[in-house]
C-alpha positions in Angstrom: 0.5 -4.0 -25.4 4.2 -2.3 -26.1 3.8 0.4 -24.0 7.0 2.1 -22.5 7.0 0.6 -19.2 6.7 -2.5 -21.0 10.3 -1.5 -22.9 11.5 -0.3 -20.0 11.2 -3.8 -17.4 10.8 -6.0 -20.3 6.8 -7.2 -19.4 3.9 -8.0 -21.4 1.2 -6.1 -19.8 2.0 -2.9 -17.8 0.2 -4.1 -14.9 1.9 -2.9 -11.5 0.4 -4.9 -8.7 1.2 -3.5 -5.1 0.7 -6.6 -2.5 2.1 -7.9 0.7 1.2 -11.4 -0.2 4.3 -13.5 -1.6 1.9 -15.6 -3.6 0.4 -12.4 -5.2 3.0 -11.5 -6.6 4.7 -14.2 -7.9 1.0 -14.6 -9.8 1.4 -11.1 -11.4 4.5 -11.6 -12.3 3.9 -15.3 -14.1 1.2 -13.4 -15.7 3.0 -11.4 -17.6 2.9 -8.4 -15.1 4.9 -6.8 -12.2 4.4 -7.9 -8.8 5.3 -5.6 -6.2 6.3 -6.7 -3.1 5.1 -4.3 -0.2 7.6 -4.5 2.7 6.6 -2.4 4.9 4.8 -5.2 7.4 8.6 -7.4 7.2 11.6 -6.8 9.5 14.7 -6.9 7.0 15.3 -11.2 8.6 11.5 -11.3 7.1 11.9 -9.7 4.3 15.2 -11.7 3.8 12.6 -14.8 3.7 10.4 -13.7 1.4 11.9 -12.7 -1.7 13.7 -15.5 -1.7 11.1 -17.1 -2.4 10.0 -15.4 -4.5 13.3 -15.5 -7.0 12.9 -19.7 -6.2 9.3 -19.0 -8.0 9.5 -16.2 -10.5 11.9 -17.9 -12.5 14.0 -14.6 -13.4 10.7 -12.9 -14.4 10.8 -9.1 -13.5 9.3 -7.9 -9.5 9.9 -5.2 -7.1 9.8 -3.8 -3.9 7.4 -0.9 -2.2 9.8 0.2 0.9 7.3 3.1 3.3 9.8 6.3 3.9 8.3 8.7 5.4 9.8 12.3 5.1 8.5 13.2 8.9 7.7 11.3 11.8 6.3 12.4 14.8 7.9 11.6 18.0 7.6 14.8 19.7 10.3 16.2 21.8 11.8 12.3 22.3 12.1 12.3 18.5 16.2 13.3 18.6 15.4 15.4 15.7 13.4 15.3 12.0 13.2 11.0 11.2 14.6 10.1 14.1 13.4 6.9 15.4 14.9 6.6 19.5 14.2 2.9 19.6 11.3 1.1 21.6 11.0 2.3 24.2 11.1 5.9 23.2 8.3 5.2 21.4 6.0 4.2 23.7 7.1 6.3 26.4 5.8 9.0 23.6 2.0 7.4 23.6 0.1 9.2 25.6 -1.6 7.1 28.8 -5.0 8.3 27.7 -4.6 6.3 23.4 -3.8 3.1 26.0 -6.9 3.8 28.3 -9.1 4.4 25.2 -8.1 1.3 23.4 -8.9 -0.2 26.6 -12.1 0.8 26.8 -12.6 0.3 23.3 -12.0 -3.4 23.5 -14.1 -3.7 26.9 -17.0 -2.3 24.5 -17.4 -4.8 22.2 -16.1 -7.2 24.2 -12.6 -8.2 22.8 -9.8 -9.7 25.4 -7.1 -7.9 26.0 -3.9 -10.1 25.1 -0.8 -9.4 26.9 -1.2 -5.5 27.4 3.0 -4.6 27.4 3.8 -7.3 25.9 1.7 -6.5 23.2 3.0 -2.7 23.1 6.6 -3.8 23.1 6.5 -6.2 20.2 3.9 -3.4 18.2 6.7 -1.3 18.7 9.5 -3.3 17.7 7.6 -4.1 14.5 5.4 -1.7 13.1 7.1 1.4 14.6 10.8 0.7 13.8 10.5 -0.5 10.5 9.1 3.2 9.2 12.2 4.6 10.7 15.1 5.8 8.5 17.6 2.8 9.9 14.2 0.7 9.6 13.6 1.6 6.6 17.6 1.8 5.0 17.6 -1.5 6.7 15.3 -2.9 4.3 16.6 -1.2 1.6 20.0 -2.4 1.4 18.1 -6.2 2.0 15.5 -5.6 -1.3 18.9 -4.4 -2.5 20.8 -7.5 -2.7 18.1 -9.7 -4.8 17.2 -9.5 -8.1 14.7 -6.5 -8.2 14.1 -4.2 -11.1 12.5 -1.2 -9.3 12.2 0.2 -5.6 9.3 2.2 -5.1 8.5 4.5 -2.2 5.4 4.8 -1.0 5.1 7.9 1.2 7.4 11.1 0.4 10.7 12.3 -1.4 13.1 9.0 -1.8 16.3 10.2 0.4 18.9 10.3 -1.9 20.8 7.4 -0.7 17.7 5.3 -1.5 17.9 6.6 -5.0 22.3 6.9 -5.2 22.1 2.9 -3.4 19.6 2.0 -6.5 21.1 3.6 -8.7 24.4 2.1 -8.1 22.9 -1.5 -8.6 21.0 -0.7 -12.1 17.8 -0.4 -10.2 14.9 2.2 -11.4 13.3 3.7 -8.8 9.7 4.6 -8.5 7.7 7.3 -6.1 3.8 7.5 -5.4 2.5 11.2 -6.0 -0.9 12.9 -4.6 -0.3 16.2 -6.5 1.5 17.7 -9.2 3.6 19.5 -7.0 4.9 16.0 -5.2 5.7 14.7 -8.7 7.8 17.4 -8.9 9.8 17.2 -5.9 10.0 13.2 -6.9 11.5 14.3 -10.4 14.0 16.7 -8.7 15.4 13.9 -6.3 16.0 11.8 -9.4 13.6 9.4 -9.4 12.8 6.7 -12.8 9.1 6.3 -12.6 6.1 8.4 -11.4 3.2 6.7 -9.9 0.1 9.1 -9.8 -2.0 7.9 -7.3 -5.1 9.8 -6.8 -7.6 10.0 -3.9 -9.7 6.6 -4.3 -6.5 4.7 -3.5 -6.1 2.5 -0.3 -3.9 2.9 1.9 -2.1 6.2 2.3 -3.6 8.6 0.0 -4.1 12.2 -1.1 -7.3 13.8 -1.7 -7.7 14.5 -5.8 -9.1 11.9 -8.0 -7.1 9.4 -10.8 -9.3 11.3 -13.4 -8.0 14.2 -12.6 -4.3 13.9 -11.0 -3.5 11.8 -13.8 -3.2 14.3 -17.0 -2.0 16.9 -14.7 1.0 14.9 -13.3 1.9 13.5 -16.9 2.3 16.7 -18.3 4.2 17.4 -15.6 6.8 15.2 -15.4 7.1 14.4 -19.2 8.9 12.4 -20.9 9.2 10.4 -17.9 6.4 7.2 -17.6 3.5 7.5 -15.1 1.7 4.8 -14.0 -1.7 5.7 -12.9 -3.3 4.3 -9.7 -5.9 4.6 -7.2 -9.7 3.1 -7.9 -8.2 0.6 -10.6 -9.9 -2.9 -10.6 -10.9 -3.2 -14.1 -9.5 -3.7 -18.0 -11.8 -0.1 -18.5 -10.9 1.5 -16.5 -6.6 0.5 -17.4 -7.7 1.4 -21.1 -9.5 4.7 -19.6 -5.7 5.5 -17.6 -3.7 4.9 -20.8 -5.9 7.6 -22.5 -4.8 10.2 -19.8 -2.0 9.6 -21.2 -0.3 6.6 -18.5 2.0 4.4 -18.9 0.5 1.5 -17.5 -1.7 1.3 -13.9 -0.5 0.3 -10.5 -3.2 -1.7 -8.7 -3.6 -2.8 -5.0 -6.5 -3.2 -3.8 -7.5 -5.6 -6.6 -5.2 -7.9 -4.8 -7.0 -8.4 -1.9 -10.0 -10.4 -2.0 -7.9 -13.6 -4.6 -7.0 -16.8 -3.7 -3.7 -16.1 -2.6 -3.9 -13.1 -0.8 -3.2 -13.2 3.1 -6.4 -11.3 4.1 -7.7 -11.9 7.1 -11.3 -14.5 6.1 -13.7 -11.9 8.1 -11.9 -9.1 6.2 -12.0 -10.5 3.0 -16.1 -11.2 3.7 -16.4 -7.6 4.5 -14.6 -6.3 1.5 -17.3 -8.9 -0.8 -19.7 -7.5 0.3 -18.9 -3.7 0.4 -19.6 -0.8 -1.7 -17.7 2.0 -2.8 -19.1 4.2 0.2 -17.9 1.6 2.7 -14.6 3.4 3.1 -13.0 6.0 4.6 -10.2 8.5 4.0 -8.7 8.1 8.2 -5.6 8.5 10.3 -6.6 5.5 13.0 -4.3 3.3 11.8 -1.1 5.0 11.1 -1.3 8.5 11.9 -1.8 9.8 8.2 -4.8 9.5 5.7 -5.1 6.0 4.7 -8.2 4.6 3.0 -9.3 1.8 5.2 -12.7 -0.1 4.9 -15.0 1.8 7.5 -15.9 0.0 10.7 -16.0 0.3 14.1 -12.7 1.0 14.6 -12.1 4.1 12.4 -15.8 5.4 13.9 -14.7 5.3 17.4 -11.4 7.1 16.4 -13.3 9.8 14.4 -15.9 9.7 17.3 -16.7 13.0 19.9 -14.9 10.7 22.9 -11.6 10.0 21.0 -8.2 11.7 22.3 -7.6 12.0 18.8 -5.1 10.0 16.7 -1.6 10.4 17.0 1.4 11.0 14.5 3.4 8.1 12.2 4.5 5.8 13.9 3.2 6.4 17.2 -0.3 5.6 15.9 0.9 2.8 14.1 2.6 1.4 17.7 -1.2 1.5 19.5 -3.4 0.6 16.5 -0.8 -2.7 14.5 -0.4 -4.7 17.8 -4.3 -4.0 18.7 -5.8 -5.0 14.9 -3.7 -8.3 15.8 -5.7 -9.3 18.7 -9.1 -8.0 17.0 -8.6 -10.5 13.6 -7.3 -12.5 15.9 -10.2 -13.0 17.9 -12.5 -12.4 15.0 -11.5 -15.6 13.3 -13.3 -17.7 15.7 -16.6 -15.6 14.9 -17.0 -12.8 17.8 -19.0 -10.4 16.4 -17.6 -7.2 19.0 -14.5 -8.2 16.7 -15.8 -8.5 13.7 -16.6 -4.6 13.8 -14.3 -3.5 14.9 -12.2 -5.6 12.2 -11.1 -3.8 8.5 -8.2 -3.2 6.7 -6.5 -1.1 3.8 -8.7 -0.8 0.8 -9.7 1.6 -2.4 -13.4 2.4 -3.2 -13.1 0.1 -6.2 -13.9 -2.2 -3.0 -17.4 -2.3 -4.9 -16.2 -3.8 -8.0 -14.5 -6.8 -5.7 -17.5 -9.0 -5.8 -15.8 -12.6 -6.8 -12.9 -14.6 -5.3 -10.5 -15.3 -8.4 -6.6 -16.3 -8.7 -4.6 -13.2 -9.0 -3.8 -15.0 -12.7 -7.0 -14.3 -13.6 -7.2 -11.1 -12.5 -4.6 -10.3 -15.0 -6.3 -11.8 -17.5 -9.6 -10.6 -17.4 -8.0 -7.1 -17.2 -6.5 -7.7 -20.2 -9.1 -8.8 -22.4 -11.4 -6.1 -20.3 -8.7 -3.9 -21.9 -9.2 -5.2 -25.5 -12.8 -4.8 -25.1 -13.1 -1.2 -24.4 -10.2 -0.7 -27.0 -12.9 -2.3 -29.5 -16.2 0.2 -28.1 -13.3 3.2 -28.7 -12.5 1.3 -32.5 -15.7 1.2 -33.4 -17.0 4.8 -32.0 -14.4 6.2 -34.4 -14.6 3.7 -36.9 -11.2 2.8 -36.9 -12.3 -1.0 -35.6 
């Protein structure tokens, strides 16, 4: 396979693997694809550790980093202006008490013991909340560009000019995820080098337009800029379809969550292996923005009639991520109520994720399936 992105990054297969797990990133890169580490969950010090480890395990082969740079944060009057962070104390003060009360009641209904609530809230505000502020994202970008990465991606919104400028000075291409053709136009105007057209089937933050419709729209909109297809892609057959739509490669995230290397909690991995494509939902209950995830008692509660409503980003993250850490901790012991609440971001392709395989094998299987799909097409046209 020799596509534009293969030439651009010096990779064997145009398969980009987004993962929060460094082992997956290294495994895919070493198998001939391109691993991309999702950095939003890391502090700058932790990201430094993760990237140093990857550097030591990929032997100079290309990999990238994905950061979350929201165009707007919702902190109400306490934000200090658009994009302002205000620090952990500001974030905690901005969360209404009714949301903490709802969380306590949710835990009580499912028999999940509360952690040290005040300590958990402060920890989450310092972690998930701060990392999506402008300063938090800037710190992560600086750490990433100090390593020999070959790509930096903006996962949510148009990358700020300083990100594009810093990456350009370092000789690192910038990618951006989009959910509409209009978003793609804005990214081109911002100076990005690679567009990831992510359909609504994708896990995590996503729009509503399906991959089959979105990819050709974006390809036509941004030509000659290369486009990666994303959203529900977990097989080589889908990879072949994406290339037929004009994509230069694919960007996959969900499929790595059930691999041997993945850091997905065992009880969540078991849910994914048993789930069908209808067992996901776009919900604001984890981050404050629409994000596809496994449907669970958690998502049902926040969308239910007794819910106070979800907050914007990052305030919903302050409420949710500390709670989910406690839920997963308790679920590991087999607690049924905690397991009912547990979930994670995953796309509709979860229905195709039925076995646990090494990440390297997933790459090889997708390449083999891609070749078989081409053989079928060649047989149809008589060119085989």
